[in-house]
MARLUMDO-601415 format. One line per field, with one value per atom (N, C-alpha, C): residue in three letters; atom name; x, y, z. Coordinates in nm, 3 decimals. Layout:
bamar = ALA|...
zafi = CA|...
px = X|...
py = Y|...
pz = Z|...
This chain:
bamar = MET|MET|MET|GLN|GLN|GLN|ASP|ASP|ASP|LEU|LEU|LEU|SER|SER|SER|ILE|ILE|ILE|ALA|ALA|ALA|PHE|PHE|PHE|THR|THR|THR|ARG|ARG|ARG|TYR|TYR|TYR|ARG|ARG|ARG|LYS|LYS|LYS|TYR|TYR|TYR|ILE|ILE|ILE|LEU|LEU|LEU|TYR|TYR|TYR|LEU|LEU|LEU|LEU|LEU|LEU|ALA|ALA|ALA|ILE|ILE|ILE|TYR|TYR|TYR|VAL|VAL|VAL|LEU|LEU|LEU|GLY|GLY|GLY|TRP|TRP|TRP|GLY|GLY|GLY|PHE|PHE|PHE|THR|THR|THR|ALA|ALA|ALA|TYR|TYR|TYR|LYS|LYS|LYS|SER|SER|SER|VAL|VAL|VAL|PHE|PHE|PHE|LEU|LEU|LEU|GLY|GLY|GLY|LEU|LEU|LEU|ILE|ILE|ILE|LEU|LEU|LEU|GLY|GLY|GLY|THR|THR|THR|LEU|LEU|LEU|GLY|GLY|GLY|SER|SER|SER|LEU|LEU|LEU|TYR|TYR|TYR|ILE|ILE|ILE|LEU|LEU|LEU|PHE|PHE|PHE|SER|SER|SER|MET|MET|MET|VAL|VAL|VAL|GLN|GLN|GLN|LYS|LYS|LYS|HIS|HIS|HIS|LYS|LYS|LYS|GLN|GLN|GLN|PHE|PHE|PHE|SER|SER|SER|LYS|LYS|LYS|ALA|ALA|ALA|TYR|TYR|TYR|ASP|ASP|ASP|GLU|GLU|GLU|GLY|GLY|GLY|ARG|ARG|ARG|ALA|ALA|ALA|VAL|VAL|VAL|ARG|ARG|ARG|SER|SER|SER|LEU|LEU|LEU|GLY|GLY|GLY|THR|THR|THR|MET|MET|MET|SER|SER|SER|ARG|ARG|ARG|MET|MET|MET|ALA|ALA|ALA|THR|THR|THR|ALA|ALA|ALA|GLY|GLY|GLY|LEU|LEU|LEU|ALA|ALA|ALA|VAL|VAL|VAL|LEU|LEU|LEU|ILE|ILE|ILE|VAL|VAL|VAL|LEU|LEU|LEU|GLU|GLU|GLU|PHE|PHE|PHE|PRO|PRO|PRO|GLU|GLU|GLU|MET|MET|MET|PHE|PHE|PHE|HIS|HIS|HIS|LEU|LEU|LEU|GLY|GLY|GLY|SER|SER|SER|MET|MET|MET|VAL|VAL|VAL|ILE|ILE|ILE|GLY|GLY|GLY|LEU|LEU|LEU|MET|MET|MET|THR|THR|THR|PHE|PHE|PHE|TYR|TYR|TYR|PHE|PHE|PHE|VAL|VAL|VAL|ILE|ILE|ILE|MET|MET|MET|ILE|ILE|ILE|ASP|ASP|ASP|PHE|PHE|PHE|PHE|PHE|PHE|PHE|PHE|PHE|GLN|GLN|GLN|LYS|LYS|LYS|LEU|LEU|LEU|HIS|HIS|HIS|LYS|LYS|LYS
zafi = N|CA|C|N|CA|C|N|CA|C|N|CA|C|N|CA|C|N|CA|C|N|CA|C|N|CA|C|N|CA|C|N|CA|C|N|CA|C|N|CA|C|N|CA|C|N|CA|C|N|CA|C|N|CA|C|N|CA|C|N|CA|C|N|CA|C|N|CA|C|N|CA|C|N|CA|C|N|CA|C|N|CA|C|N|CA|C|N|CA|C|N|CA|C|N|CA|C|N|CA|C|N|CA|C|N|CA|C|N|CA|C|N|CA|C|N|CA|C|N|CA|C|N|CA|C|N|CA|C|N|CA|C|N|CA|C|N|CA|C|N|CA|C|N|CA|C|N|CA|C|N|CA|C|N|CA|C|N|CA|C|N|CA|C|N|CA|C|N|CA|C|N|CA|C|N|CA|C|N|CA|C|N|CA|C|N|CA|C|N|CA|C|N|CA|C|N|CA|C|N|CA|C|N|CA|C|N|CA|C|N|CA|C|N|CA|C|N|CA|C|N|CA|C|N|CA|C|N|CA|C|N|CA|C|N|CA|C|N|CA|C|N|CA|C|N|CA|C|N|CA|C|N|CA|C|N|CA|C|N|CA|C|N|CA|C|N|CA|C|N|CA|C|N|CA|C|N|CA|C|N|CA|C|N|CA|C|N|CA|C|N|CA|C|N|CA|C|N|CA|C|N|CA|C|N|CA|C|N|CA|C|N|CA|C|N|CA|C|N|CA|C|N|CA|C|N|CA|C|N|CA|C|N|CA|C|N|CA|C|N|CA|C|N|CA|C|N|CA|C|N|CA|C|N|CA|C|N|CA|C|N|CA|C|N|CA|C|N|CA|C|N|CA|C|N|CA|C|N|CA|C|N|CA|C|N|CA|C|N|CA|C|N|CA|C|N|CA|C|N|CA|C|N|CA|C|N|CA|C|N|CA|C|N|CA|C|N|CA|C|N|CA|C|N|CA|C
px = -10.365|-10.260|-10.156|-10.181|-10.061|-10.131|-10.258|-10.286|-10.222|-10.207|-10.138|-10.020|-9.948|-9.783|-9.770|-9.862|-9.850|-9.891|-9.997|-10.015|-9.920|-9.856|-9.745|-9.626|-9.589|-9.490|-9.519|-9.662|-9.690|-9.659|-9.741|-9.710|-9.577|-9.487|-9.363|-9.283|-9.335|-9.256|-9.323|-9.440|-9.488|-9.404|-9.402|-9.360|-9.203|-9.116|-8.998|-8.965|-9.062|-9.053|-9.112|-9.182|-9.200|-9.101|-9.024|-8.928|-8.787|-8.790|-8.687|-8.715|-8.853|-8.881|-8.857|-8.905|-8.885|-8.707|-8.633|-8.459|-8.454|-8.483|-8.481|-8.515|-8.633|-8.686|-8.576|-8.528|-8.450|-8.312|-8.279|-8.147|-8.134|-8.255|-8.278|-8.353|-8.419|-8.518|-8.473|-8.529|-8.513|-8.582|-8.679|-8.746|-8.687|-8.573|-8.503|-8.572|-8.619|-8.697|-8.813|-8.918|-9.027|-8.993|-8.898|-8.860|-8.797|-8.713|-8.679|-8.814|-8.903|-9.001|-9.088|-9.085|-9.184|-9.080|-8.965|-8.879|-8.902|-8.891|-8.881|-9.007|-9.130|-9.261|-9.279|-9.229|-9.279|-9.206|-9.057|-8.974|-9.064|-9.116|-9.201|-9.303|-9.373|-9.477|-9.482|-9.341|-9.305|-9.295|-9.231|-9.197|-9.352|-9.393|-9.559|-9.638|-9.623|-9.703|-9.619|-9.512|-9.412|-9.464|-9.478|-9.504|-9.646|-9.748|-9.903|-9.886|-9.807|-9.809|-9.769|-9.657|-9.604|-9.705|-9.762|-9.875|-10.013|-10.015|-10.104|-10.086|-9.953|-9.921|-9.924|-9.881|-9.873|-10.016|-10.115|-10.243|-10.336|-10.271|-10.338|-10.272|-10.163|-10.117|-10.171|-10.188|-10.246|-10.372|-10.471|-10.616|-10.612|-10.523|-10.521|-10.492|-10.388|-10.369|-10.481|-10.578|-10.648|-10.608|-10.508|-10.468|-10.513|-10.498|-10.549|-10.390|-10.417|-10.343|-10.323|-10.201|-10.205|-10.211|-10.141|-10.167|-10.152|-10.195|-10.189|-10.091|-10.013|-9.919|-9.936|-10.047|-10.084|-9.999|-9.963|-9.861|-9.717|-9.670|-9.551|-9.566|-9.701|-9.724|-9.714|-9.773|-9.809|-9.665|-9.599|-9.465|-9.363|-9.376|-9.303|-9.349|-9.493|-9.510|-9.472|-9.467|-9.426|-9.276|-9.195|-9.077|-9.034|-9.095|-9.110|-9.133|-9.246|-9.293|-9.160|-9.094|-9.010|-8.897|-8.830|-8.714|-8.747|-8.857|-8.928|-8.901|-8.960|-8.942|-8.808|-8.720|-8.590|-8.501|-8.539|-8.459|-8.554|-8.623|-8.725|-8.681|-8.532|-8.497|-8.452|-8.447|-8.404|-8.536|-8.650|-8.767|-8.869|-8.988|-9.104|-9.224|-9.287|-9.390|-9.477|-9.547|-9.683|-9.658|-9.541|-9.490|-9.459|-9.405|-9.357|-9.501|-9.597|-9.753|-9.803|-9.770|-9.819|-9.761|-9.631|-9.546|-9.592|-9.623|-9.671|-9.799|-9.887|-10.014|-9.989|-9.861|-9.813|-9.888|-9.855|-9.914|-10.069|-10.138|-10.267|-10.339|-10.264|-10.271|-10.256|-10.141|-10.083|-10.198|-10.245|-10.326|-10.470|-10.515|-10.627|-10.623|-10.508|-10.514|-10.478|-10.408|-10.391|-10.508|-10.590|-10.734|-10.819|-10.818|-10.895|-10.848|-10.681|-10.619|-10.666|-10.663|-10.718|-10.834|-10.933|-11.083|-11.105|-11.012|-11.039|-10.987|-10.871|-10.824|-10.910|-10.983|-11.081|-11.206
py = 5.698|5.652|5.618|5.702|5.683|5.557|5.503|5.367|5.271|5.300|5.143|5.146|5.254|5.265|5.216|5.218|5.162|5.008|4.988|4.841|4.772|4.822|4.752|4.764|4.836|4.821|4.673|4.677|4.563|4.418|4.425|4.307|4.279|4.365|4.324|4.275|4.328|4.270|4.122|4.104|3.976|3.860|3.907|3.819|3.786|3.891|3.891|3.805|3.781|3.711|3.563|3.528|3.413|3.372|3.445|3.393|3.367|3.419|3.404|3.229|3.204|3.097|2.970|3.012|2.930|2.883|2.983|2.959|2.885|2.886|2.805|2.685|2.656|2.531|2.453|2.530|2.466|2.415|2.497|2.477|2.362|2.340|2.250|2.128|2.114|2.001|1.909|1.813|1.731|1.751|1.856|1.873|1.985|1.980|2.103|2.150|2.059|2.094|2.208|2.138|2.185|2.364|2.345|2.490|2.602|2.516|2.620|2.659|2.567|2.589|2.708|2.698|2.807|2.949|2.922|3.039|3.107|3.032|3.091|3.159|3.088|3.135|3.263|3.249|3.382|3.503|3.500|3.567|3.643|3.550|3.601|3.701|3.598|3.691|3.825|3.858|3.970|4.068|4.020|4.101|4.164|4.052|4.070|4.189|4.181|4.273|4.415|4.415|4.531|4.601|4.516|4.576|4.629|4.562|4.609|4.744|4.730|4.890|4.991|4.967|5.068|5.109|4.987|5.010|5.134|5.087|5.168|5.297|5.325|5.495|5.531|5.471|5.550|5.567|5.447|5.474|5.610|5.606|5.714|5.867|5.857|5.985|6.033|5.942|5.949|6.014|5.933|5.994|6.104|6.168|6.301|6.413|6.357|6.463|6.443|6.356|6.359|6.281|6.180|6.093|5.969|5.881|5.752|5.678|5.544|5.460|5.343|5.327|5.213|5.069|5.039|4.919|4.906|4.814|4.790|4.669|4.639|4.537|4.358|4.344|4.226|4.131|4.152|4.079|4.068|4.148|4.122|4.060|4.038|3.969|3.824|3.840|3.671|3.616|3.719|3.677|3.616|3.687|3.640|3.515|3.491|3.381|3.268|3.273|3.191|3.157|3.273|3.241|3.165|3.161|3.087|2.940|2.912|2.783|2.722|2.823|2.763|2.731|2.801|2.763|2.616|2.588|2.479|2.375|2.378|2.276|2.251|2.358|2.302|2.248|2.300|2.202|2.117|2.037|1.974|1.884|1.858|1.806|1.902|2.020|2.116|2.201|2.205|2.265|2.191|2.206|2.150|2.242|2.178|2.250|2.313|2.230|2.268|2.335|2.358|2.471|2.585|2.606|2.720|2.782|2.717|2.767|2.822|2.780|2.821|2.924|2.936|3.050|3.180|3.140|3.273|3.320|3.244|3.302|3.349|3.377|3.374|3.542|3.624|3.778|3.779|3.680|3.718|3.646|3.549|3.493|3.609|3.679|3.766|3.915|3.922|4.027|4.005|3.872|3.829|3.821|3.768|3.774|3.895|3.978|4.116|4.184|4.170|4.224|4.207|4.073|4.008|4.069|4.084|4.124|4.274|4.359|4.499|4.526|4.438|4.437|4.409|4.296|4.274|4.409|4.477|4.550|4.691|4.698|4.805|4.821
pz = 19.459|19.391|19.499|19.610|19.733|19.792|19.787|19.858|19.782|19.645|19.562|19.584|19.594|19.647|19.781|19.873|20.006|19.984|19.932|19.926|19.830|19.738|19.660|19.762|19.856|19.927|20.028|20.073|20.154|20.091|19.933|19.870|19.857|19.808|19.783|19.916|20.037|20.147|20.162|20.148|20.176|20.074|19.954|19.866|19.869|19.930|19.962|20.074|20.199|20.309|20.266|20.161|20.110|20.017|19.948|19.880|19.973|20.079|20.194|20.248|20.270|20.316|20.202|20.071|19.976|19.974|19.980|19.951|20.089|20.223|20.308|20.285|20.237|20.209|20.097|20.017|19.890|19.958|20.036|20.126|20.216|20.312|20.383|20.388|20.268|20.231|20.135|20.117|19.985|19.851|19.862|19.759|19.703|19.644|19.581|19.473|19.348|19.253|19.287|19.388|19.433|19.473|19.564|19.600|19.490|19.417|19.271|19.208|19.149|19.095|19.174|19.286|19.378|19.353|19.348|19.359|19.240|19.116|18.998|18.935|18.984|18.981|19.066|19.183|19.268|19.205|19.155|19.086|18.973|18.904|18.783|18.807|18.947|18.987|19.069|19.123|19.185|19.069|18.930|18.808|18.741|18.751|18.719|18.772|18.916|19.004|18.972|18.968|18.953|18.796|18.724|18.573|18.561|18.674|18.687|18.750|18.853|18.911|18.839|18.763|18.677|18.561|18.511|18.396|18.477|18.597|18.667|18.675|18.683|18.727|18.592|18.474|18.362|18.322|18.337|18.299|18.399|18.497|18.573|18.542|18.522|18.474|18.329|18.235|18.111|18.124|18.247|18.221|18.295|18.381|18.438|18.339|18.246|18.131|18.013|18.014|17.894|17.774|17.802|17.688|17.676|17.582|17.583|17.583|17.642|17.695|17.600|17.548|17.405|17.463|17.602|17.640|17.806|17.855|17.976|18.013|17.944|17.950|17.949|17.915|17.924|17.849|17.719|17.647|17.718|17.800|17.849|17.969|18.024|18.158|18.110|18.018|17.958|17.913|17.864|17.808|17.922|18.027|18.148|18.169|18.201|18.237|18.137|18.025|17.909|17.930|17.948|18.002|18.109|18.213|18.298|18.307|18.201|18.149|18.064|17.985|17.900|17.970|18.075|18.180|18.239|18.268|18.325|18.235|18.113|18.012|17.961|17.979|17.931|18.064|18.154|18.271|18.368|18.334|18.406|18.525|18.514|18.634|18.762|18.715|18.820|18.883|18.791|18.840|18.838|18.901|18.916|18.858|18.774|18.653|18.767|18.843|18.921|19.039|19.091|19.202|19.127|18.992|18.926|18.900|18.863|18.851|18.975|19.073|19.183|19.228|19.195|19.263|19.160|19.015|18.938|18.981|19.053|19.110|19.243|19.317|19.461|19.448|19.371|19.402|19.410|19.372|19.350|19.504|19.549|19.704|19.798|19.761|19.852|19.867|19.754|19.762|19.810|19.782|19.853|20.001|20.072|20.178|20.250|20.208|20.233|20.262|20.138|20.153|20.269|20.309|20.430|20.537|20.573|20.668|20.690|20.603|20.593|20.643|20.596|20.614|20.784|20.840|20.984|21.076|21.041|21.091|21.108|21.003|21.004|21.073
């Protein structure tokens, strides 16, 4: 369990660095809709990652106590992605759909890249 919280701290730090880069890109380039899509998707991705970590903690606690877990929060994570898509579809002049989808997948990319870096350091 300690490894998960350490990894989550690293993932959160990397995602916040990416968000800072996206904000700079939004502020200093002409691709405002692309960077706003990335920002929206990455914020959704950060929430989904946070949700998964919280559900994992609840699952581990329930397993240790011998209880059953009702759900791992799949519907709430899908609802988060659906909300991001609805926002993009409501304001297509502000957000780019493709970059929002890439932003939603950010935490998967961060986890894979961090995995390879951790393997290289060991």
